[in-house]
N, C-alpha and C positions, 0 to 999 in steps of 0.2 A: 125273813123271807119276802114278803114284796117287796122291802125295802131293797135288798140287796138285787132280787129281781129288776125293780128299777134302775137300782146302781146301774148292773152287767147290761139294761137295756141303752141307756145312756151310752158305755162304756163303747156299746157295740156300733151306735151312730159316730162315735169318734174313731173309731177305728175303720168305718165306711169313709169320713174323712180322711183319717191317714193314706186309707190306698189312693184316695183322688189327690192328697197334696203330695203322696211320696211320686205320684206319675207326675207332678208337676215339677218336682225336684230333681228329677229322672230328666225331664224336657227340659230344664233349667241351664242358660248357655253360659254363664257365669261365678263365683265363688259366692258374690253379695245372694244373687235370686237366690241358689240352693241354701245358703245360712238364714235366707229371708224366712222364706216356707217353711225350711227347720224349725225354725224357733218359734215359728206362727199355730206351728200342726204341735212342738211340745206345750205351749199355751195354753192348746184347747184339750192337750188327753191329761192331763194334772191340773188345772185349776190354778197352776201356780202367778207370780204376780212377774217373775223375772226369769228370764231363760237368756241364757249368755252360746258364744261357741269363739272357743282359744282357737288360733292354731298355731304351730309351732312349723320352724324353719328346717332341712335337713340336719344343722348341726343342734336342735334340740331347745334352740331360744326363741323366746314368741315373738311371733312373726305378723298374727292380726287377730282381731278381737271382734266380733257381735254380738250386740246386745238387739232386745226387746223387751218391750213393757206392757203388760197387758193394761194398763193404765196410760194411755196418752202423755196424762200430763203428770204422771211421777217419772223424771229423768234421776238416770244414774248416773255420778260423773265418772273424771276419769282415774279418780282414784279409788272408787266403789268397785270399777270394773278390774282396776291389779289386783285386789281385795280377794272378789270372786274369783277370778283363773288363780290364784296363788292359792287359795283352800279348795277351790275344785282340784289341782293339780296334786296336793297332798292327800285329799281322801276323792282319788277317782275312780274309785271300786263301787258297782250298782248294788253293793248289798246291803247297804243302810245310810243313813241321812248323818250329816256329821254338824258339828257347830256351826250357826251362822254366823259368818263376821261380820255382818252390816247389822244396826241397828233395827228395829221395824220390820222385820221379816224372820219367817221362821225356816226352820231348815231348809237344807238343798239336797238335792243330788247333785252328783258329777259323773260324767260317763265319758271312758276315754274314748278316741276316736281312732282305731286301728282299719289298715286298709290294708292288705298282704303281709301280715305280720308286722305292719311298723307304725309306730305311734307318729299319728299326724297331728294329733290338736284334742282338747277338751271339749263336749256336751253337759250343758248342766243346766239348775230350774231351780230355784228358789222362792219363800215365800210363801208355798202350800202348808195344803195342813199333813194328815198322816198318807203317804202315800202308798198304794195297792201294790200286792203283788202284779196283779195284771197292769196298772199304770208303771214300775219298774222296767218289766216285759216291755210296753209298747215304746217307753222312753230307749231300752235297749235296742230292741228290732230299728229303731229311726235313728239310734246314731251309729246304727252298720250302715243303713241306708243310707246316711248322712257322706259317714266315710267313704262308704263307696265312691257315694256319686261326687265327691270331692274328691279321690284320688283319680277318678279319669276324667274331670274336668283339668286335674293336674297334669296327667298323660296325657290330654289331649295340648292343654298346653304348652307342654314340654317339646311335644311331637311338630305343635306347630312350627315353638322354637329351631326344633331338630332341620325340619325339612327349611325352616328360611335360614338358618345355618347353612345347610348343606345347599339354597339355592346361593346364597352370598359367596359360598366355598368354591362352586359349580361355575360364577361370574369371577371370584377369583383367581380359581385356576386360568377360565377363557381369558383374562384381563392378561395373567400370567404367558399364558401359551402366544398370546400376540404380543408381547413384551420380549419375549423370547425369539419370534421368530422375525419382531421389528428388531432385534439384537443384530442377529445371525447375518440380517440385512445388512443392518448398520456396517457387524464387524466386515461381510464378503465386500461390501461398497467401499469398506476403509484400506481391505487388502489390494481393494484394484487399485483406488485413489494412490496406493501407496505402490504398487507396480506401475501404475501410470507415471508415477513422479517419476521411478528409477528409471524409467524406460525415457523419461522425457528430459530427464538429467545427461545420461548416456547419448541421448540424441542430441544437445548441446555440446558435449566435449566432443563427438566426433565431428559438429561445424568445424568447432573451435579448432583441434585437432588438423582438418583439411585446410581450415584457412590457413594458418602459423606455416604449414610446407613451404608457400612464398611459391606454387606450382601454379600454373596456366590455369585459365578457365578451362579447358578442357579436363584437365587432371584432375582439378579440385571437384567439379561436377559428374566425374567418374567414380571417385572415392567416393565422393559426399551420399548418390545415391545405394551403392554396396553397401556403405552403412546404416542407410536408411533401413534398406530390404532387410537386413538382420535384425533389426531392431524388432521389423512388424510382422517378421515372417511371411516377404514377399517374395516371388518370383520375379516381380517386375516392377520396378519403381520408374516413374519418369516425370518430370515438372515440364508444365505445359505456360508459355511464355506470352504475356498479352501486352500485343503490340499495339502501335499508334493508333489503326486503324480498328483497333476493337475487337479482334482476333485472336482465338488461342491457337498457337502452333508448338509442338512440341520439338525439347532441343533434345537433338541427336548427342549419344555417347553414353547415352544413361543403363545404368543397369539391367541388365538383361533380355533389351533393345536392339534386335536384330533388326535388316533391311523391312523384312517381310512385314514384320509390324508396324515397322513404319510407315509402309507402302499402305495399310488399312486404314491407316488415321486421315483425316481432312481438317483444314482449320474452322473453327468451330468461332461459330460468332458470340459475343457478350456484352451484353447493354446495361447501361446502370437502368435498376428499377425495371428490368426485362423480366419475362416468367418462368424463362424456359431453365433447366436444370445447369447449365453451364454459368447466364448468370446472376444466380441465384447462388451457387459455388463462389464465384467470381467477387461476389458486390454483395450479398447478402452475410455473407461465411456459415453458407449451409454444409454441413455435412454428406457428402451422398456416399451411401452403403451399398450395396446389392449383390448377388450370388443367385447363381440357378437354380439354388435347392429351396429355396424361402422367395422370390421372385416370379410373379406369373408372367404367363403367357399374357403379352400385350400391352404389360407394362413399361414405364419411363425405364425403371432400373433394365429390365429383362431387354428393352428396345436398346440401350446403352450396352451391355454386355455383348447381346446378338453381332454388335457392330464393330466391335472392339475384340470380340472372339477370344474372351475370355470368360472362366466361369465365377470368378468375384473381383470385386473390384471396388476401392475406395476413394474416397480426392476431398481435397477440402483447400482453404484459400492457403494461396502464397503472397505473403504480406510481406513489406517494412515498413513495420507501424500504420498511419493510415493507407501508404501509397500500395497502392495493389499489381502486384505482379504478377499474376496470373493464378494456377492450380499446382500443387504437387498431390500426384496420384500413385497408387500402388495396387497391383493384379495379380491374381493366382495365388491368395493368397494357401498357406501350407499348414495351415491348422485346420482342421476336422470340421470347427465352427467355424471356420470364414472369419474375416474381420472382426475386430471389436469396437465399443468407440475409443478403448484405452491406447489402440491403434491410432485413433483418430486424433487423440492429443498428443501422440510421439510426432504424428505430420506435422502439425499447427507449429510443438515444438521446432520441430525441425526445418519448415519453412518459413517460420519467423527470422530463426537465428540465421538460415542461408539467404534470405531475403535482405539482411544487413550486412553478410557478408560481401553479399554478389554486390549491392549497392558500392560495399568499401573497396571492393575490388575493380569495381567501374571508376571508381573515384580516384585509387591507386594507378589506374592506367590513364585516366586524363591529369592526372597531376605528373606521370611522367614525361606525358606526351609536353606537357605546359613548361617542366623543369628545363627537357629539352630543347625547346624556344627560348625560354629563359637565357637559358646557357648562350645560346647561337646568338641572339641578340644583348647578350653582356660580351661576350668573345668584340661583337662588329662595335659594342660604344667602344670597349676597352680600345681597341684600332681605332678608330676614329679618334679618340681621347690622345691617343700616341701619336696619331698623324698630324690631327691639331696641332700639340702638345711640339711636335718636331718642325711646322709651318709655323705658330708663331715664336718657338725660340728659335729659327732665323731671321725670318724678320725684328724682332728684337734686339740680336746679337750684330746685325745691320744698323741698327737704329742707334743703337748703342756707338759701336764704331764711329757713324757717321757724325754721333753728337761731342762721343771726348775729339776726336779728330778737327773737326770741324768750329763747334760754337765753341766749346772750352777754348782753344788755342785759341781763338779769337779773341774772344773775355781774359784770357791771360795778357795776350800783347796790349793791351787796350788798358787795364790795370798796370802794366808797363810803360808806355807812354805816360798816363798821367800823374805817377810818382813823377816825373820831369818837371811836372808842371810846378807853379806855386801852389803853398800847401795852405796861402793865405786866404785865398778867392773862394769864399760861399761855395761857388759854383761846382767846383772842383769837388770840395768837398762832400755836396750830395751827388756828382757823377761815379764817383769812388763808392758809396754806400749803396747807389743802386746797380754799379757794378759786383758788389760783394751778394747782394742778395739774390741779382739775378743769376750770378754761379752757384750759390746754396741752393736754389729752386731747380736751376738742374743737375747740379749733382746730385739732389735728390729723385729729379725725374729717374736719373741713371741707372740709381740705386734699387728704384724699383723695378725700372724695366730690366735689367738683370742684374742681379746682385752678385757682386764676385764671388762669394764665398760659399754661393747654394750648391755650387760643383765640387768645393773641396773636400775632401773628408772629413767627420766632423764640424761642418762646414753652417750643417741645418741649424742647429739654436745658436749659432752665433750669428747668421742671417736675422733672424727674429729679434733677438737683443738688440742688434743693429738698429732693426726699424724702430724698434722704441726707444732706445737711447736719442735718434733722431729726431722723436717727434716730442720729446722732454724740451729738446737743445731748441727747438724750432716755436713751441708752445708754450713751455714751462708746465706744464701738465705733468704732474707726480703718478708713474707707473709702476707697477710691481709684477714681477712675473714668474710662474711658475712652470717651466720646460721639461720635460723628460722624451724626446725622440730618440726612436735606434736611426743610425746613420745608415741605416741597407736599404731603405725604400728608394724605388725609381726616381729619375730625376723631375718626371711629370708629377708624380704626386708630390715630391715636395714642393715643387713650383704652386701647385694648385693650394695645400696648404699654408703659403708664403702669399699669395696673393691673398688669401680670406681675409691671413691678420692681418695686413697692410690695407686693406678695402676695408675691415673695422677701424683700424685706427684712422683714415682717412676722412671717414665720415668722424669719429669724434673730432678731430682738428676742425672741421669744417662749419660742424652742426650743432654739437654736444655741449658746447659752453663748459665743459666739464674741469674740474679740480682734479680727479685720481681717475688712473682708468687700471682695472686688472689684466691681467693676460693668462692665461691658462692653458697650454698647448701639451697635451699628454696620447702616449699609444693605449686603446682602452677598445674592447670589442673587436678587436682583428681589423683595426681602421687606428685612425688618428681626430682626436676630441679636442675640438678648441672651444674655447670660451674667452670672450673678449665684452669685459662690461664697465659702464662708466655712472657717476655720481652726477651726468648732466641733465638739462633739463628736458631732457622722453619727449615724448610727439606719440600720438596715435597711430597703431600699428595699423588700424586699419583702411586709414588716408595717405598711409606713404607712397603711394601709387601716383596722388594726386599734389603732393607736398615737390617745392622745386629742388632738383638736386641728389634728388634719393634714387636716382638710378643705379650707383653704389647697392642698394639692399638688394635690388633686382638682379642685380652682377651676383653677387653672393648667393644668393640659390640659386641661379641654373649654374653655376660654375660648379657648387656641388651632388646638382642635380645630376651633369654631364658627368661626376668620375662615381656617381653610384651611391652619393650620399644624402644629406639632406643638412636643409638650415633653418632655421627658429631665428624669428628677432622676435623680442619682449619688450615692452617700455608702456611708461604712462609717464602722463605730462607731470614734470614735478621728480619722477622716481627712476631720473635715468632710462637705458638702455643697456640690454642683454645682447649679444648676438652669440648663438652655439650653432656648430656645424659638426660634422662624423664626415668623415672621408674614410670609404674603406682601403685597406691594404692588396695590392694585387695578389692573387693565389702566386 
């Protein structure tokens, strides 16, 4: 009895320690500390060598194992822990000890850890003697305490994970909501951009439609402002034009603008780098928007509205590329929310397109004026050419008649007299040869002054061929011709073409030292095109004005220009010369 009493007294001491350690277990912050305190208490309660705790996951598989030895020098291997855990799992009832699976250790006790009716693991001791009822009961209480503490920690951990998951979910929801709002804003912006693009296309279409009508400026301007007003929902649309003195003045005739409204307007100064609203709109591409509902009294926007006498206004720069033309403005929005940035975009597109069309129409107007002037100049040129041709032709006819009736007749008489003289006299032979040469030169001059076949129907090509044949007769130069000329041209054009060919051939005869000449004269491009090329010595074209005897080249160019055409001379030393000209046919 004394021995039993002493044993019970020691047990009660352990129970007091158990109560203290149980409090520590309840206050432990994680599973490893709970397991460590529990195994220490189990060793003290039972006096065993080894204590262990094995936990399983929700699927029932081993999840975590903790061991503790009374003797720090004795270690337990991983395989030993596996065998202890397996043996305890096979005999997890607290009713008795089982065979010890490890050599060197006596029987052991394995207890199931049950929390809330759920099996969460095993707690066991090994290596002790005979376990008393009190020890077994103490181990059972300790197991329940450990199971409760571990389950509480698990629940706290899961709660924390749940809280973190909820926090993360809330953050994800917030991000999703922000993304949704952002997507909605992007969708709205995309719809606005698409709407603005459609309106801009309509604005460009309206501008191009009015531009194609061929109407005058007033009709074009009136139709354009009406179309723009319909697109932006405005009661009035007005273009302000930037003048040379850097002031803006309204262009009359705009949509919805009457004389009363125009009377309220005055020229507005606009300066580059100016700080006022007008200058910034014109030169800095500022978009001005204002309405009486969102403009405070005394603000610049409200001041503009008061001056104009309107409830809403919007204005954008009017440009043609980088050229500043003025301002496009719309007033009195028919929409309750007033003018929008999409309306500004439409005005900008209309302004850009209208600026280009505006400049195009100005250019067309200037071009029409220039064409009228050129037509008058051309008519005067043709009249001058005809008068000059008539005057020159009269002079040539008179000269040809005198040459034929006087000089050639006298040469013929001289030749007849020489025929009566003795042919054996060398001087007589020389005189005859000189007379022949003189007669040939005079007849060539007579032909060039007034070709006899030029005025005869079908004689245009014949005259050119005769001139080429004459060159071959006098110089021996081989010539090839390609002629395709209508015979219905007026005499002055035929004469100019013949003079061009004859002048070019004369230059070949005098200066080229050529052996072959190609003459091509054909109808082309509404006129007559000619090309005379030789294989002679050539020359430097840039020096032709300084070369002696080359006034004929100048005459070639001036004659073609007088007829309204052109003439070009191409040559290189040693590579021959090409004369190319074009003379227009009269309308």
